[in-house]
N, C-alpha and C positions, 0 to 999 in steps of 0.2 A: 575501834569503830565508833564507840560512843563519844570518846574524846574529840575525834575529828568533827563530829556533828556539833559538839558544844563550842568548839573553836570557830566554827563558821559564823560569820556575821550576816545579819539580815540587811540586805540592801534596800534602803528606803527610796520611795519615789521622789522625783524632784519637787521642789517647792512650787506652789501655785503662783501664778502672776498676781500682782497687787490688785486688790479690788477697786473697781471704778464705780462711782455712783451712777445710778440710772439717768440722772439729769445730764451728766456729761457725755453720755453715749449718744453719738449722732448716727441716725439710721436714714439712709437715702431712699429715694423712691425706687431706684433700681434694685436695692436690696429687698425691699418689700415685694416688689414685683417678682423677683427671683424666688422668694420664699413661697409666695402664693402659687406660683406656677409649679413648684417642686415640693408641694406639701406632702405628697405621698411618700417621699423619701425621708421625711422627718419623723416617721412613726417610731423609729428606734429610740429617739430621745425622750419620747413621752413615757416609755416603759422602764426607764432607768431607775434604779433604787438609789436615790441621792443620799440617804442616811448611811447606808453601808459604804458608799464611796467615801463619804466624809470621815467615817470611822477608820477606813483603811488608809486614808491619806494622813490623818492626824494621829495615827498610832505612834507609840514610843518604841525606840529600838530596844532589842533584847527583852521584850515583854514575854513573860512566861505563859500567861493565859491569854492567848490570842484566839478568841472565839471565831473571829472571821476566817482565820486561816484554817481552823478545824472544819468549819462548815464547807469551805472550798474543797478540802481534801476528801471529805465524805461524799460530797456531790460528784466529784470526779471519779471516785472509786466506784460508786453505784453506776454511773454512766458507762464506765469502762467495762464493768461486769455484764451489763445489759447488751452492749455491742458485741462483746466476745461470745456471749451465749447465742445471740442471733446469727452472727456471721460465721464464727469458727467453732462454736459449740464448746468453749473452754469450761472444763468441769472443776478444776482446782484453782483457787485464788493464788496469785503470785506471792502475796504476802505470807501465806501459810506454808510455802514450799521453801526448803533450804536452798540457798543460792550456791553457785559454783564460781570460784574465783579463778580468773585466768592469770597467765604469767604477767600480763600488763597491769594487773591490779584491778581489773574491772569485774563486776559481779554479773553473772548470767543466771536467769531464773528459767526453769523448765516449766512448760505448760503442757497439758495433756487433754485430749478430747475424749469423749465417750467411746468413740470408735477405736481410738488408740489404746485406751485402757482395757477394753474388752477384747477387741479383735485385732489390734495392731493397726498400723497405717493402711489407709485405703489404697486401692490400686490407681485411682485417678490422681492422687497427689504424688507429685514428683519428689525426688530427694532434695531439691533446692528449697521447696516449700517447708519441708520438715526442718531443714537446717536453719531457715529463717526464723521459724518458730522457736527453735532452741536458742537462737542468738538474741532473744529478747532480754533487755536489761531493765531492772527497776531503778528509776531515777529518783533523785532526792526531790524534796518539795520545791526548793528554789529552782532546780533544773526543770522540773515539771512545769512550774509556772512560766518560766522563760520560754520553754518549748511550746506551750499552749499559745502564748502571745505571738510567737513567731509563726506558728501554723495559721493562726487567725489572720495575721497580716498577709501572709503569702496567699491564703485563700481569697481574701478580698482583692489582692492585686491580680491574681489569676482570673477571677471572675470579671474584672474590668478589662484586662489587657488581651485576654484570649480572643474575644469576639473582634476587637480592633485589629489584632494581628491577622485574624482570618480574613477580614474585609480587605486589609491592605495586601495580603499575600495572594489572594485569588486572582486579581487582574494581572499581577506580575507573572503568576504561573501560566495564565492563559497567553499572555504576550510571549513568554518564553516558548511555550508550546507552538505558537504560530510561527515564531522565528525559526524554530527547529524544523517545522514542516516546510517553510519557505526554503530553508537551506537544503533540505532533502530534495524538494522539487527542482530547485536550480541545479543541484548536482545531477539529478536524473536527466534534466533537460540538456545539460552540457554533455553528459555521457552519450545521450542519443544523437546529439549533433556530431560528436566525434566519431561515433560508430557509422553514421551516414557518410561522413567524409572519408573514413577509412575504406568502407565498402565501395564507394564510388571511385576512389583513387585506384583501388585494386582492379576494378572492372575496366577502367580506362587504360591501365598499364598492360594488362594481360587478360583480355576478355575471354579467350578460349579456355583458359585454366580456371578462371574465377566466375564463370557464367552462373554458377549456383548461387552466388551472392545476390542475384536479382530477387530471389524469393525473400531473402532477409530484408532487403530494402522495401519490398512491397508490404511485408509484415509491419515494418516500422511506420509506413505511411498510413496504416490503419489504427494509429494511436488515438487516444481520447483527446489529447492536446491539439487544438487546431493549428497552432504554430508548427508543431512537429509534422502534422499532416501536410501543410503547405511546403515545408522544407523537403519532405520526402518526395512529394510530387515533382518539385523543381529539380531535385537531385536525379530522380529517374529520367526526367526530360533531358538533362545534360548527358546522361549515360546513353540513352537511346539515340540521341542526335549523333553520337560518335560511333556507336557500334553497329547500327543498323546497316546491312549491306546494300549495295546498289542494285539488287535484283529481288524479285519476288521469291519467297521460299515456298517450295513445294514439298510437302511431307511425303515420304516413301509409302508406297502401297503395301498391302499384305504380302503380295508375291515378292516385291523387292526386299521386304524385311526377312523373308525366308532364305533369300540368297546369301551365300557366303561372300563377305567383302573384307577388304583390308582394314587394318587398324586405323589408318588415317580417315578412311571413309566413315567408319563407325564413330570416330570422334567428331567428325564434322556433322554427322546426322544428329548426334546427341546435342551438339552446340546449337544447331539450327532449331531443333524441336524445343529445347529449353528456352531459347530466345523468343521463339514464336509464342509459346505458352505464356511467358512472362509479359510479353508485349500485349497479348490479348487480355490478360488479367489487369494490366495497367490501364488499358482503354476502357474496360468495364468499370474500373474504379473511377475514371474520369467522367464517364457517362452518368454514374450515380451521383457524384459530387457536383456535377454541372447543374443539377436541379435544385441544389441548396444555395440560398443567397450568400451564405458566408464563404463558400468555396467556389462560387460561380466564375468569378473573374480569373482565378488561378487555373481552374479546370479548362476554361475556354482558351486561355493563353497557351496552355500545353497542347490542346487539340489543334489550334491554328498553327503553332510552330511545327508540330509533327507533319501536318498536311503540307505546309509550305516547303519543308526541307526534304521530306521523303514522300512525294505524291505517288511514286511507283510501287511502294511497299504494300504488304498485305493489309487488309481491313481499311482500304482507302474509302470505301463506300460509307462506312460508319463515321469516319472523320468528316467526310463531305456532308453527310446528313446533319451532323451536329453543328457544323459551321453555318450551313444555309439556314438551319432552324433559328439561329441567333443573329442572322444578318439584319433583322429588323427589330432588334432588342431596344427597349427603352433606355437601357444603360449605354451612354455614349461611348465609353471605353470599350465595351464588349462589341458594340456595333462597328466601331472603327477597326478593331482587330479582325473581325470576320470579313469586312469589306476589303481590307488590304490583302488578306489571304486569298480571297477569290480573284482579286485583280492580279496578284502574283501568279496564280494558276493560269490566267488568261494570257499573260505576257510571256511566261516562261514555259511554253509548250514542249520544249526540248526535253524536259525532265520526265514527262509522262506520255509524250507522243500525241497529245491532243485528246486522249480518252477522258481525262479528268475534266477538260473543258466542256465536252458534250454532257457529261453527267451533271456538272454544276449548273449548266444552263437549263437542263431539264428539271432539276430540283427547284430552281428559282421560278420557273414557269408554273410548276405544280403548286408552289407556295403562294404565288399571286392568285392562282385560280381558287385555292382553298380559302384564302382570306378575302375574296371578293374585291381585290385591288385596294384594300385598306392596309397598306404597309408604309414603312418609311421610304422616302424617295431614294435613299442610298442603296436600297435593295435592288433597284432597277438601274441606277446610274453605273453600276459595275459593268453593264453591257458595253459601255463606251470604251472600255479597255480591250475589247475584242478586236482582232485584226483578221482580215480575210485576204487571201491571195488574189490579186487582180489578174495576173497572167496565167492563172491555173488552167483556164480553158484553152489558151493558145498552146501551152506546153502539151496539153492532152491531145490536141489536134496534130501537133508535130509528131508525137509518139505514135499515133495511129497511122499517119502517113509513112513513117519509117517502118512500122510493122508490115504495112501493105506492100511496100517496096521489097522488104526482105522475103515475104511470101512469094512475090512475083519472081524474084531472082532464084529462089529455091525451086519453084516449079520449072523454070527454064533450064536449070542445071539438071533436074531430074529427067526432063525430056531429052536433053543432050546425052545424058548417061545411058538412057534406054536405047537411043539410036546407036550409040557406040557400044558394041558388045565388050565386056571386060575380058582382059587377057586370061585371067584365072580367078578362082574363088578366093585365093589368099588376099589379093589386093582389095577385093570387095569387102571382105570381113574386116580388114584393117581400116578401111575407110569408115565403115559403120562404127567401129570401136572408137575412132577419133571423134566422130560427131557426138557419140553418147557421152564421152568424157567431157567434151566442151559444154554440153547442156548441164551435166552435173556440177561442173565448176561454176557456171553462171548461177545456178540455183543456190549453191552454198554461199557464193559471194553476196547474193541478194539477201539471204537470210542473216548473214553476219554483218552486213553493212548497217550503220546507224541511220542512214538516210531513209525517211519513211517513203513508202510507196505513194506515187502520185495519185493513183485511183483511190486508195484508202483515205488519204488526206482530203481529197475532194469530197468523198462521201461523208467524212466526219464534219467538214465545214458546211456542207449542205444541210446536215441534220442540225447543227448548231444554229445556222441562219434561220431555218424554218421554226425552231423553238423560240428564237428571239422575236421574229415577226409575229408569231402566234401570241406572244405576251403583249407586244405593242398593240396589235389589233384588238385584243381583249380589253386593254385599257381604254382605247378609243371608243369601243362599243359601250363600255360601262359609263364613260363620260357622256356619250350621246343619249343613252337611256336616262341618265340623271337630268340632262337638260330637257328631254322630252316630257318628263313628269314635273316640269316647273310649275304649272298651274296648281298642283296639289300642295306646293310649299308656300308658306306665308312669306311676305316681303321682309318681315323682321328676322327671318332665318337666313337671309342672304349672306350675312357675315360668317355664319357657321358653315355655309355650304362649301366654302373653299376647302375645308378639311375633308370633304367627301370624295375628292379626287386628288390625293397627294402624289400619285404617280404620273399625272398628266404632263407635267413639265419635263421630267426626264424622258418620258416617252417621245415627246416632240424632238428633244435633242437627239435621241437615237435614230428617229426617222430621218432627221436632217443629215446625220452622218452616213447612214447606210441607204440613202435614197437611191443610189445608183445600182443597188443590188435587189431592189424590189421587183417582183415579177410583174410583167405587163398586164397580166389578167386582173390584178388587184388595183391598177392605177386609177381607173375610172371611179371605183367606189371610194378609194382613198381621197381623191380630189373633192368628191362630193361631201365627204365627212369633214374635211378640212374647211370647206366653204361654210358649212353650217356652224362649225365650232368657232370660226373667225368672227361670225356675226352673232355668236352667243345664242343661236336659236331664233333670232328675230329677223324680220325682213329688212332689207337694206333701206327701203323707203320709209319705214316707220321710225319715229323718234325713239332713241334708246334710253331716254332719261326716265320714262315712266315705269318701265319694267325692270325688276332687279337683275343684277348681273351676277352670274355664278362663275364666270371665268374672269381672271384679272386681265388688265391691258397687256401685260407682258406675255401671258399665255396666248392671247389672241394674236399678238404680233408674231409670236413663234409659229402659229398656224400659217400665217401668210408667208413667212420665210421658208417653211418646209414645202409649201406648195410650189414656190418658185424654184427651190432646189430640185424637187422632183421633176418639174417641167424642163429645167435646163439640162439635167442629166439624161432625159429621155425625149429630147426635142424631136427626133426623127419619128418616133413611134406614137407620140401623143399630138392631138389636135384639140387643145382645151383653151377656152376663152378665159383669160385672167382678169377681165374687167371688174368682176365682183371683188376680187382681192384688192384692187386699187381703191375701190369705194370703201372697203373696210379700213384700209390704211388711212384714207382721208379722214374718216370718222375717229379712228384711234389716236391720231395726232392731236385732235381736239380734247380727247379724254385723258391724255397723258398727264401725270403729275410727277414732278422731279423727285420728291422724297419718297413717294410710294412705289413707283415702278422703276424698272431697271433701264438705265440709259444705254447700256451696251446693246440690249436687244433692239431698242429704237434705232440706234446708229446702224446696226446690221441690217435692219429692214430698209432704211433709207439707202444704204449702199447697194443691196441686192435688187430692190424693186425700182429704184429711181436712177441711181448712178450707173449700174452695170447693165441696165436693160436697154433695148433698142430705142429708136426714135419714138417719142410719145406724141400724142395729139397736142396741138398748141393750147387749146382751151384747158385740157387736163393739166398740162405742165404749168400754165399760169396759175391755176387754182392751187397746186402744191407750192409754188413759189410764194404766193401771197399768204397762205396759211402758215408756212414755215417761218416766214419773216415776221408775221404777227406774233406767233407763239414764242419766238426767240426773245421777245421782250419779257416774257414771263418765266422762261427757263433759267436754270443756272448757267454759269459761264461755260461748262463743258458741253451741255446739251445745246446751248446757243451756238457754240462753235461748230458742232456737227451739223446743225440746221443751216448755218450760213455757208458751210462748205458745200452742202447739197444744193443750196440756192445758186451759188456761183457756178457749180457744174451744170445745172439745168439752163442757166442763162447763157453759158458759153456754147452749149449744144443747140439751143433753140434761139436763133438770132431774132426772130420776130417777137419773142417775149420780152425783148429789151425795151419795148415801148412802155413797159411798166415803170421804167426809170425816168420817163419824161414827165413833165409837170402838166400833163393834159388830163383833166379829171374825166373827160368823156371817153378816153381810150382811143380817140382818133378813128382811122379807117379800119382798125383791127379789133374794134370792140366786140364784134360778133353779133349774134342774134339776141343776146341778153343785154339790155342797155344799162342795167344797174347791178352792182355787185351785191351778192347775198352771202354774208360771212358765215351764217349758220346752216348753209345747205349741206346735205349729206352726200350729194353726188358732185364730184369735181366738174363734170361736164355741164352742170346746170348752175354753177356758182356765179358765172359772169365775172371772173377775176380780171379779164382783159379790159374791163371798164373801170378799173381802179388804178391807183398809183402806189408805189412802194414807199410811202411816207415813213415807214418803220425804220428804214435805213438811216434817215436823218437823226432819229433818236438813238439808234445803235451806234452811230458815229461818236456820240457823247457818252458812251458806256464807260463805267469806271475801270474796266479791264482794258489795258492798251491793245492786246491782241484782237479783241472783238471790235474795238473801235476802228483799228486799222483795216480789219477785214470788211466792215460795213462801208467804210469810206472807199475802199478799193472796188467793192461791188457796185456802188453807186456811180463810180466813174468808169468801171470796167477797164482800168489800166493797172498793170502789174508793175509796181515800183521795185527798186532793187532791195530795199530794206524790209520788204514784206515777205518774210520767210514762210509764213503760215499759208500763203496762197499756193505754194508748191505742193501742198498736201491734197491729194485727190480722193482720199478715203475718209468718210465720216467717222468710222470706227477708230482709225488712227488718230484723227484730230481729237476725238473724245478722250482717248487714252492719254495722249500727251498733255491735253489741257488739264485733266484730273491730276496728273503727276506734277504739273507746274503749280497747281493750287496747293499740293502737299508740301512742295519744296520751297514755296515763297516765304512762309513764315519763319522757318529755321534760318534761312539766309539773312532775312532782315534782322533777326535777333543776334546773329553773329556779327553784323555790322555795328550793332549797338555795343556789344562787348568790346569790339576793337576800339570804338571811339572812347569808351570809358578807360581803356588801358592807355590811350593816348593822353587823356587828361591827367591820369595818375602819374605816368612816367615822364610826360612832357618831352618825349623823344620821338624822332621821326620813325614812322612805320616802314616795314619792308615793302618792296615793290609788289609782291603778290597780293598782300592785303589791300593795298591801294587799288590795284586792278580790280579785285573782286568787289570792293566797295563802290568803285566807279561804275561797274557793270550793273550793280543792283540799283544804284541811284538813277542811272540813265533809263533802266527798264521800268522803274516805279518812282515817279515823282510825287511826293506827298502833297505838295501844294496843289498840283493839278488834280490829283485825286480828290482832295478836299473840296476844290471848287466844283468838280463834277458832281460829287455826292450832294453838296449843298444845293446846287441848282436842281438836281433831281428831286430832292425831298421838298424843296420849296414849291416845285411844280405839283407834286402830289398833295401838298398842303393846300395849295390854291384850288386844286380840283375838288378836294373835300369841302373846302369852304364854299365853293360855288354850288356844290350839291346841297349843302345845308341851306344856303340862301334860297335856292330854288324851291326846296320843300316849304320853307316859311312863306315864300311868295304864293305858292299854290294854296296853302292854308288860308292866307288872308284873302285871296281872290274868291275862294270858295265861301268864306264867311260873308264877304260882301255880296256875293250872289244870293246867298240865303237871306240876307237882310233885305235886299231889294224885293225878293219874292214875298217876304213877310209884309212889307209895306204895301205892295200891290194887293195882296189879299185883304189887308185892313181897309184900304180905300174902297174896295168892292163891297165890303160888308157894311159900310156906313150908309149908302143910299137905300139899302134894303131896310135898315132899321127905321129911317125916316118915312119910308112908304108905309110901313106897318103902323107907325105912330099916327 
């Protein structure tokens, strides 16, 4: 043992690097800054014992008296004893105990605690701890030294690396946890989707056997994930669309449940009751989600689809209530869904027999009343999809006549039978039995037939019509009340006043469509209201520019149109003077603006009131001809064409008004009582239009659009040429529509010709005959040079007019200044003799 220790050599530390003088050492500013910033970490170097380090480094190998080494050993021994006493309570020093040599040649020293020496090992310590203590080995000095250095280095590395590792590993761990959660949620989502698909497929394949799966699908639709909820609702919608029967389910009563029935009946009862309960729960879920913004669109779509496909099934009232409640929603998609569903109910009455139509119309009427007519126009426009039987009254009269004849024949037969005594009682009983069987067969056939009863249908349609007209008259009354309170409203609020009657325009459309069905008792009041609304509450004689307008020109024109439709459909029963409506139309033509108002309504008013009406007064006809010709210069091409078609129609119908085409400024012998034309008159009978000339046709003959120019030249000459196709049109509405279509199609055709010409230039090849034909048609209908000349002449004329206006203003200013200067001179001359007299 001792020999081995003597043979062991002391390993010396490596040599120090060569010393460098302080002058040659270069210290940069960055090094100084780093040392100053991290001065707290350099406290270890200030406490180092440099003398002992130099001795240890400069010692000689194999030195026997190594004092430094002894000091290290003593210090380490003391420290080890202190630690063992504090932590493990070691009582015996390892050096004083005899070691145990193992087979490997290693020495093991035993250690003992006070508890072990006196009472043995404690209960808390396990057998592994005792074995670890027994396996302690006393190392040599060199091994101890190397071990201590290794421990110190590892301790420093662990102190630096452990916090970094923790900082680096924590985000990775969180990311991994999130990925795992995402994977699990995706797996759960996919599993729920697959389960919904499996349940729905099973219900569609065999609904009677798998009807219990509806509850599972309803449970899935109550999930916390909104996507799963939407998928569940749509899946249930697809299932109910397919499995709902074509009849209303009536649950059995208590007496019927007590009765003994067959197995098939019991199975059918279970199927129907389960289906009805699931359907009810599904509707309750839809009504709950319909109030939440996240699920509102999906819920309303499901409600509208069920109502559209199965309007005959149970809980139709709840579906109708939810649909009508959202018919005026601010969300455009929801509003369109509800309106299309209600229109489908009105047009497809065969699915529900007309009962749903009556209920829907009543609900809409109640909604308009509850909201004080402040709804979206689409909520009332759905009434235009209603249809009423025109020949229903005639068929009813025929049925009554037939019943009366049958009764007469029956009475006559009974009288004959009473006169002729029967041969025996058997024949009489047989006759009665045959008559009873016939009546029963007729009653059963009537109950089983799908054709609705005429009386029931008439009653339902009368209820529907009364609810519709109640809504329309309520809207008219609300608008009248609003116009009556106009003095209370400021003029600045006139722009916002249009929004106070949003249902007025669809109300007028409905009245115009169903005017032939209005009761005669309401005709007088309706015409008076329309007259007031057409004038916007102002008198016809007063000027309408000072007071603010609360109705648009389009709405007032519609009032005139409705009045004429009502008058035409009830011509025999009404005796109403329509002169006031002509006055309103004469004023509204002057107030019309092409970009602001609707040209279709103006064209329809011209068609109904002027073209389709009877012979007019000559003075009134001339006033309308003159005003339409004047304003056709300001209108667009489509409105100008409608106005010129009306002018041509009036001139053809009234031959005496053709004197306006003559170049006589005085109007000749037909000038009338008014010698001078008044263009701003509000009454056509007082305008004196016969004293004027249609000089506007000369300007319109130079219009940039060829159709209008040909029409104006044709009217001025009143000769129909062969190439003037537009003169064959007798309706202003048709002329307006075709002219607007021509304007839309003109630009694409012209661009197509440009592309063809470019292709010709590129390929330098002859074009096909169709392309040449199309190009020739376009070039012939639209000559660019002619158009350029007309536009240039038109704009030069406008420029000259503006220049003349400017020069006139300057002339007026100069004349006024000259007059003032002359007055100043006169005053000055008068003041001079006064001064002389005073002097």
